[in-house]
C-alpha angles and dihedrals in degrees: 000000000000122000131232121236091204091104091067095065143010109280119234119156116035128176120213114188112193145154106245121352114227107077093032092051091051093049097046092044090055092045092052091048093050095044106043089167086079088070094216133124128182091250089065094054128092104208116200121186120211144128118263090237093046088051090048089053090048089054092048089050090055103034105021135249094292096054095121096045093047092053091235116191097242118207104200096180088055092047092050098042093046088058099040106025106020091168092053108044120189128200135204090250086068092064133068093201136013115198127183118198119186138160122241099249107187088164094056109118087225094050111142125175090202096050095045091048090051090053092048093049095047101042103060107126125057093199093056126029093344142278119255120211116187115195120208116251092342141322094279085076089090086071096046097107118116096195138353113278096025111190090177090066087080091076100026111136139147128224115251086235090067105092115232118230115046096007096054093040088053091051091050092047089052096049108030129099092189100067097081090044101051093037093052098101090049091047090054092048092049091048092054095045104039102030104029101032100240099156098168106095093200093053090049092050092050091048092047092048091053092050096045090050093060109117103174137054088217109093092001094130092053092049091050094046092050090049092050096046090074096052114027131061116261096243093060098038095098091051093048093046093050091049095051095043088054092049096048092045092053091052086063101206096112090064088062093050094248130130116233091257095054090045094052090044087061091047090052090052087056091047090052092047092052092049095047089049090049094050089049087051091052097046102033106015096244123110102175111079120197109242093231090053099045096114092040092055091047094052093053094055115111119201090200093060091045090053090051090054092049091050090052099047093044096047096099109074091206107036097020125113140187123227108235105240137149116207103169089075087068085077089091097047093048093050091051122345089200088072093067100047128073 
């Protein structure tokens, strides 16, 4: 696996190239909140939406058909800005990290094993040309754990006949235990806005932060009531307080004296462990990783070889399958592996 250079200096500009924004924005926002050591916030990120094959075509347009074979030094910010903002060009030197996050779209009419392998080979360093993470079958795979720990994740796969998009999302929503956990901040925000009429985004954010920073059941009701007094009408304050006390209690983290952020940080560590183990299963046939060799096993993973396996097992449109695997969550481990171990 490649290493980030972000630890050598304070990060500023970061480029995130994705297909679609919503779920990816939610995931990366949560990751950056739970791991402040990354020194990234969403305001410091330029998010560009495209399709991996459209991006490939844009590279060809700029550098020619043989760009991969000729080991061209690809400047993705230049390619993107020239297309979108021709009067305000950007260059890779402007960015500390360039991260590409795409779904494995076997059903895409433009799907090409050759092109996607070229992209995986060329974009291997976030601090240089960029780091490509392909999620199988799509980014929601980070949620696809049915319990923690989940030993069945070792063999979790989906048939190629299962359409990605709504069908896979529905399957994950049905099976996951992580959805209610990682969606919790957004559920609070939605509750305040849609049910209790808090239209001011900054006030909602301040209220949410106070609630999510609660780390003890003792005095929780008073903290929530005080947070709500500044944003909701007096006549609905008791209802709002009761609802949020119930929600926080059911999440369970306050009973372990953790804030929401520290709790979800621990959840993400487990998600990363499961997906490193799964990648090792796919590439080397072994799921269980010795604790004292966790980092060693991670560093020997090769996303190109994993992509080759996924291409092979998913080739047959009837009997083929895709191993469920999330690789963009490796972002944290590659930046600093110490963040994902206790």
